[in-house]
C-alpha positions in Angstrom: 161.7 -79.7 4.0 159.6 -76.6 2.9 157.3 -74.3 4.8 153.6 -73.8 3.8 151.2 -71.3 5.1 148.6 -72.8 7.4 144.9 -72.3 6.5 144.1 -72.6 10.2 143.4 -69.6 12.4 146.3 -70.4 14.6 148.8 -69.0 12.1 151.2 -71.8 13.0 153.3 -72.8 9.9 153.1 -76.3 8.5 156.2 -78.2 7.3 156.4 -81.0 4.7 159.2 -83.3 3.7 160.4 -83.2 0.2 161.7 -86.5 -1.3 163.8 -85.0 -4.1 166.9 -86.8 -5.1 169.2 -83.8 -5.7 169.9 -80.4 -4.3 168.8 -78.7 -7.6 165.4 -80.4 -7.5 165.0 -79.3 -3.9 165.8 -75.7 -4.7 163.3 -75.8 -7.6 160.6 -77.1 -5.4 161.3 -74.4 -2.8 161.1 -71.7 -5.4 157.8 -73.0 -6.8 156.4 -73.0 -3.3 157.7 -69.5 -2.6 156.0 -68.0 -5.7 152.7 -69.9 -5.0 152.7 -68.4 -1.5 153.4 -64.9 -2.9 150.7 -65.1 -5.5 148.3 -66.4 -2.9 148.9 -63.3 -0.7 148.4 -61.0 -3.6 145.0 -62.6 -4.5 143.9 -62.4 -0.9 144.9 -58.7 -0.6 142.9 -57.9 -3.8 139.9 -59.8 -2.5 140.1 -57.9 0.8 140.4 -54.5 -0.9 137.3 -55.2 -3.1 135.3 -55.9 0.1 136.2 -52.4 1.5 134.0 -49.4 0.9 135.3 -46.8 -1.6 133.6 -43.9 0.1 136.0 -40.9 0.4 133.6 -38.1 1.3 130.1 -38.0 2.6 127.3 -37.4 0.2 126.4 -34.1 2.0 129.7 -32.6 1.0 129.0 -32.9 -2.7 127.5 -29.8 -4.2 124.8 -29.5 -6.8 127.3 -29.2 -9.7 128.9 -32.5 -8.6 125.5 -34.3 -8.5 124.8 -33.1 -12.0 128.3 -34.1 -13.2 127.9 -37.5 -11.5 124.5 -38.1 -13.2 126.0 -37.2 -16.6 128.8 -39.6 -16.0 126.8 -42.6 -14.7 123.4 -42.3 -16.4 123.6 -44.6 -19.5 119.9 -44.7 -20.3 118.3 -42.1 -22.5 115.3 -41.7 -20.2 117.4 -41.1 -17.1 116.3 -44.2 -15.2 119.0 -46.1 -13.4 119.3 -49.8 -12.5 120.6 -51.3 -9.2 124.2 -50.9 -10.2 123.7 -47.2 -10.8 122.0 -46.9 -7.4 125.1 -48.4 -5.8 127.4 -46.0 -7.7 125.2 -43.1 -6.5 125.5 -44.4 -2.9 129.3 -44.7 -3.2 130.6 -41.9 -5.5 133.6 -42.9 -7.6 137.0 -41.4 -7.2 136.6 -39.6 -10.6 133.4 -38.0 -9.5 134.9 -36.9 -6.2 137.9 -35.5 -8.0 135.6 -33.6 -10.4 133.9 -32.2 -7.3 137.2 -31.0 -5.8 138.3 -29.3 -9.0 134.9 -27.6 -9.3 135.1 -26.2 -5.8 138.7 -25.1 -6.3 138.1 -23.1 -9.5 134.6 -21.9 -8.6 135.8 -18.3 -7.7 137.4 -17.8 -11.1 137.6 -19.3 -14.6 141.2 -20.5 -15.1 141.1 -20.5 -18.8 141.1 -16.9 -20.2 140.0 -18.2 -23.6 136.6 -19.2 -22.0 136.0 -15.6 -20.9 136.4 -13.8 -24.2 133.4 -11.8 -25.6 133.8 -13.2 -29.1 134.1 -16.7 -30.6 137.9 -17.3 -30.9 139.7 -18.3 -34.0 143.2 -19.6 -34.1 144.4 -16.1 -35.0 142.6 -14.7 -31.9 144.3 -17.2 -29.7 147.7 -16.4 -31.2 147.3 -12.7 -30.7 145.8 -13.1 -27.2 148.7 -15.3 -26.2 151.1 -12.7 -27.5 149.3 -9.9 -25.6 149.3 -11.9 -22.3 152.9 -13.0 -22.6 154.0 -9.4 -23.1 152.7 -8.6 -19.6 153.2 -12.1 -18.2 155.8 -11.1 -15.5 153.6 -8.3 -14.3 150.3 -10.3 -14.4 151.4 -13.7 -13.1 154.3 -13.1 -10.7 153.7 -14.5 -7.3 152.6 -11.3 -5.6 150.4 -10.8 -2.5 146.8 -10.7 -3.5 146.4 -7.3 -1.8 149.1 -5.7 -4.0 147.6 -3.7 -6.9 148.5 -5.1 -10.3 147.4 -2.7 -13.2 147.2 -5.4 -15.8 145.6 -8.2 -13.7 143.2 -6.0 -11.7 142.2 -3.3 -14.3 143.2 -3.8 -17.9 142.7 -7.5 -18.2 139.0 -7.5 -16.9 138.2 -4.3 -18.9 139.6 -5.7 -22.2 137.6 -8.9 -21.9 134.4 -7.1 -20.9 133.1 -6.4 -24.4 133.8 -7.2 -28.1 134.9 -3.7 -29.1 137.6 -3.5 -26.4 138.7 -7.0 -27.2 139.1 -6.2 -30.9 141.2 -3.1 -30.0 143.5 -5.4 -28.0 143.7 -7.8 -30.9 144.7 -4.8 -33.2 147.3 -3.6 -30.7 148.7 -7.1 -30.4 148.8 -7.6 -34.2 150.6 -4.3 -34.7 153.2 -5.2 -32.0 153.7 -8.7 -33.4 154.2 -7.3 -36.9 156.8 -4.8 -35.6 158.7 -7.6 -33.8 158.8 -9.8 -36.9 159.8 -6.9 -39.2 162.6 -6.0 -36.8 162.0 -2.3 -37.2 161.9 0.4 -34.6 158.4 1.1 -33.3 156.8 4.1 -34.9 153.4 5.7 -35.4 151.3 4.2 -38.1 151.2 0.4 -38.7 151.1 -1.4 -42.0 149.7 -4.6 -40.4 146.5 -5.5 -42.3 145.4 -7.7 -39.4 145.7 -4.7 -37.0 143.7 -2.4 -39.2 141.0 -5.1 -39.7 140.6 -5.6 -36.0 140.5 -1.8 -35.4 137.8 -1.5 -38.1 135.7 -4.2 -36.4 136.1 -2.4 -33.0 134.9 0.9 -34.6 131.9 -0.8 -36.2 130.7 -2.3 -32.9 131.3 1.0 -31.1 129.3 3.0 -33.7 126.4 0.7 -33.2 126.5 1.4 -29.4 126.8 5.2 -29.9 123.7 5.5 -32.1 121.6 3.6 -29.5 120.4 5.8 -26.6 120.5 2.7 -24.3 124.2 2.0 -24.9 125.7 5.3 -26.0 126.9 6.1 -22.4 127.3 2.5 -21.3 130.4 1.1 -19.5 131.2 -0.9 -22.6 131.2 2.2 -24.8 133.5 4.0 -22.4 135.9 1.0 -22.2 136.0 0.7 -26.0 136.8 4.4 -26.5 139.6 4.1 -23.9 141.2 1.2 -25.8 140.8 3.0 -29.1 142.7 5.9 -27.7 145.4 3.5 -26.5 145.8 2.0 -30.0 146.0 5.4 -31.6 148.7 6.6 -29.2 151.0 3.8 -30.2 150.0 2.8 -33.8 147.9 5.6 -35.1 148.2 9.3 -35.6 147.8 12.3 -33.3 144.8 13.5 -35.4 143.0 10.2 -34.9 143.8 10.2 -31.2 142.4 13.8 -30.9 139.1 12.7 -32.6 138.6 9.9 -30.0 139.7 12.1 -27.1 137.2 14.8 -28.0 134.5 12.1 -28.3 135.4 10.8 -24.8 135.2 14.3 -23.3 131.7 14.7 -24.7 130.7 11.4 -23.3 132.1 12.3 -19.9 130.1 15.6 -19.9 126.9 13.8 -21.0 127.4 11.3 -18.2 127.7 14.0 -15.6 131.4 13.7 -14.9 133.9 10.9 -14.3 132.5 10.4 -10.8 129.3 9.0 -12.3 131.4 5.9 -13.2 132.1 5.1 -9.6 130.0 1.9 -9.8 132.7 0.5 -12.1 135.9 1.4 -10.2 138.2 0.1 -12.9 136.6 2.2 -15.6 136.6 5.2 -13.3 140.3 4.9 -12.8 141.3 4.7 -16.5 138.8 7.3 -17.7 140.1 9.7 -15.0 143.7 9.1 -16.1 142.9 9.7 -19.8 140.9 12.8 -18.9 144.2 14.4 -17.6 145.6 14.2 -21.2 145.3 17.0 -23.8 148.0 15.4 -25.9 148.8 11.7 -26.5 152.2 11.8 -24.8 153.0 12.4 -21.2 156.1 14.3 -22.3 153.8 17.0 -23.6 153.7 19.7 -21.0 150.0 20.7 -21.7 148.8 17.5 -19.9 147.6 17.8 -16.3 149.5 16.0 -13.6 148.9 18.5 -10.8 146.4 16.4 -8.9 148.2 13.0 -9.0 151.6 14.6 -8.2 150.4 15.9 -4.8 150.3 14.2 -1.5 146.8 14.1 0.2 148.1 16.6 2.8 149.0 19.0 0.0 145.4 19.1 -1.4 143.2 20.5 1.4 140.4 21.2 -1.1 140.2 18.2 -3.4 138.0 17.8 -6.4 135.0 15.5 -5.7 136.3 12.9 -8.0 139.5 12.6 -6.0 137.5 11.7 -2.9 136.4 8.4 -4.4 139.6 7.5 -6.3 142.7 5.7 -5.0 145.3 8.1 -6.5 148.1 5.7 -5.9 146.3 3.3 -8.3 146.0 6.1 -10.8 149.8 6.6 -10.5 150.4 2.9 -11.1 148.3 3.0 -14.3 150.1 6.2 -15.3 153.4 4.3 -15.0 152.3 1.6 -17.5 151.1 4.4 -19.8 154.3 6.3 -19.6 156.5 3.2 -20.3 154.5 2.6 -23.5 154.9 6.3 -24.3 158.7 5.9 -24.2 158.3 3.1 -26.7 156.4 5.4 -29.1 158.9 8.2 -28.4 161.7 5.8 -29.4 160.0 5.2 -32.7 159.6 8.9 -33.4 163.1 9.8 -32.3 165.3 7.0 -33.6 165.9 8.7 -36.9 167.2 11.9 -35.2 169.1 11.0 -32.1 171.5 13.2 -30.2 174.7 12.4 -32.0 174.4 15.5 -34.2 173.9 17.6 -31.0 177.3 17.0 -29.2 176.6 19.1 -26.1 173.2 17.5 -25.4 174.9 14.1 -26.0 177.6 15.0 -23.5 175.0 15.9 -20.9 173.3 12.6 -21.4 176.6 10.8 -21.0 177.2 12.6 -17.7 173.8 11.4 -16.5 174.5 7.9 -17.6 177.8 7.8 -15.8 176.1 9.0 -12.6 173.4 6.4 -12.8 176.0 3.7 -12.9 177.5 5.2 -9.7 174.0 5.1 -8.2 173.6 1.5 -9.0 176.9 0.7 -7.3 176.2 2.9 -4.2 172.8 1.7 -3.1 174.0 1.7 0.6 173.8 5.5 0.7 170.0 5.6 0.1 169.5 9.3 1.0 172.2 10.5 -1.3 171.1 8.2 -4.1 167.5 9.4 -3.8 168.4 13.1 -4.0 170.8 12.5 -6.9 168.3 10.4 -8.8 165.6 13.1 -8.4 168.0 15.6 -10.0 168.9 13.1 -12.7 165.2 12.6 -13.5 164.6 16.3 -13.6 167.4 16.5 -16.2 166.1 13.6 -18.3 162.5 14.9 -18.2 163.6 18.4 -19.2 165.5 17.0 -22.2 162.6 14.7 -23.0 160.0 17.6 -23.0 162.2 19.6 -25.4 162.8 16.6 -27.7 159.1 15.7 -27.7 158.0 19.2 -28.8 160.8 19.2 -31.4 159.5 16.1 -33.1 155.8 16.4 -32.5 153.8 16.4 -35.8 151.6 19.1 -34.4 154.6 21.4 -33.9 156.1 20.5 -37.3 152.8 21.6 -39.0 152.3 24.9 -37.2 155.8 26.1 -36.4 157.3 28.7 -38.7 160.8 27.4 -38.0 162.3 24.0 -38.7 161.6 21.3 -36.1 165.3 21.0 -35.1 165.5 24.7 -34.3 164.7 24.1 -30.6 167.2 21.3 -30.3 169.8 23.5 -31.9 169.2 26.2 -29.4 169.3 23.7 -26.5 172.7 22.4 -27.8 174.0 25.9 -28.2 172.9 26.9 -24.7 174.5 23.8 -23.1 177.7 24.4 -25.0 178.0 27.9 -23.7 177.6 26.8 -20.1 179.4 23.4 -20.3 182.2 24.4 -17.9 179.6 25.0 -15.2 177.7 21.6 -15.5 180.2 19.2 -17.0 181.1 17.7 -13.6 177.9 18.2 -11.7 174.4 16.8 -12.2 173.0 19.4 -9.9 174.4 22.2 -12.0 173.1 20.5 -15.1 169.6 20.5 -13.6 169.8 24.2 -12.9 171.1 24.9 -16.3 168.3 22.9 -18.1 165.6 24.7 -16.0 167.0 28.0 -17.0 167.1 27.0 -20.7 163.4 25.9 -20.5 162.5 29.4 -19.3 164.6 31.0 -22.0 163.3 28.8 -24.9 159.6 29.1 -24.2 157.3 32.0 -23.3 155.7 29.7 -20.7 159.0 28.3 -19.5 158.0 28.4 -15.8 155.0 26.3 -16.6 157.1 23.7 -18.4 159.6 23.6 -15.4 156.6 23.0 -13.1 155.4 20.2 -15.3 158.9 18.5 -15.2 158.8 18.8 -11.4 155.3 17.1 -11.4 156.7 14.2 -13.6 159.5 13.7 -11.1 157.0 13.7 -8.1 154.7 11.2 -9.7 157.5 8.8 -10.4 159.1 9.3 -7.0 155.8 8.1 -5.4 156.2 4.7 -7.1 158.7 2.0 -6.4 162.5 2.3 -6.7 162.3 -0.4 -9.4 159.9 1.8 -11.4 162.1 5.0 -11.0 165.3 3.3 -12.0 163.6 1.5 -14.9 162.4 4.8 -16.4 165.8 6.3 -15.8 167.5 3.5 -17.7 165.1 3.6 -20.6 165.4 7.3 -21.1 169.1 7.3 -20.9 169.3 4.4 -23.3 167.0 6.2 -25.8 168.8 9.5 -25.6 172.3 8.0 -25.6 172.1 5.3 -28.3 169.3 5.9 -30.8 170.2 8.0 -33.8 173.9 7.1 -33.5 174.7 6.2 -37.0 177.6 4.0 -35.9 175.3 2.0 -33.6 171.6 2.0 -34.3 171.0 -0.7 -31.7 170.3 -0.2 -28.0 173.1 -0.7 -25.6 171.4 -3.2 -23.4 168.2 -5.0 -24.1 167.3 -4.8 -20.4 167.1 -1.0 -20.8 164.3 -0.9 -23.4 160.7 0.0 -22.8 159.5 -3.4 -23.9 161.9 -5.1 -21.4 160.7 -2.7 -18.6 157.1 -3.3 -19.5 157.5 -7.1 -19.3 159.1 -7.0 -15.9 157.9 -4.0 -13.9 155.2 -4.8 -11.3 153.3 -1.6 -11.9 153.7 -0.1 -8.4 
């Protein structure tokens, strides 16, 4: 006996007798009936679902873009007239149309694909270089941070670099030079032999010259942004002379504009132009730069310059951090052939600082002690860095009457004479280095003040930033130039590593 579904509304099952002669025949009959009933239920379910409406959202919720997208998808006639079936589809929008509407609303505040926002038609080479440039700063730009947190790359440089074709070509030149350096496996240094980088730079200059000869665009935001990016390229891949040419041009533009404060309508541009206006030399280790305003707390500046009233100085400090990290990278390229191994007392001082940093990293529970000690360590590192920068600067080499190493030799000699006083104490080393700065230079007090300003600016940023700079400087001073070991101690202590991970605050 087998059970069959009743077609009546009562739902009572019907039973029929099976006159099969064997158990196997009976089982076969039962299985056939089972599959007939199963297929019947499936057909009934499909028929029922087709009778249901497919409306997921009301027509009023679809925006104008959705209507246009829907028309484009459903209109099959060239004249735009629709038949009855098209009218039904318009009354009940398809799932695909509603999905398109949702995506349109989701991405309406921004364009998710950066390649759609570029100011020039992109070739495959553009895309490769843009991908390299973005990936270099990926951790900084795309880490899951609060939207209110300031992100220098995401909030300032990325929008400015994609704002006009000249700035964009400068970024392509910078990326091409960096990529060529990575493939060559050489230490970064001034000057690049990358033909791609020089070609993109030439294109950026061509566009900028067109703007500068037109009274309508010579003081435009695009012209300012392009000059800033050219200065950035020259700092890392060009020469000091080329940087000075563009820096002088920027200063004339600022004066013609009426001051940096006249850029307040474009706050991103105002920030970066103000930061570069503080520079008289292309490295922040040059003591002739001006850090006085951004190293002070608001309470310490009772009479502020008008430009400071409209600027967020903390954002300027964040931008300065990114600039200084890139400076260390250039410094590494200039210094790697010299190193400190031939200056034993200076190398011993750096070894003392490196040992104490390791103790700091292991003693983070004593925050007050660590903070004071690290400020003293930073003072030592910046003091050594300022002396090294002036010793290797092309400007000093061309104008000085004595060999470039003369200052380093005098520093090593002075440290050797007082080594018993500082060999076990970072605080004593700091005092000794400050005294040496005063003795080596006629404006030594000015240089000591500049070192203090460097420490203040960095101390107003995050602990991550402060320790990252400490690690990089120690690694550069301790390792590079050692003929027995030209490589860095730890890849996590390089400027490139820090730049790819620091959050910029």
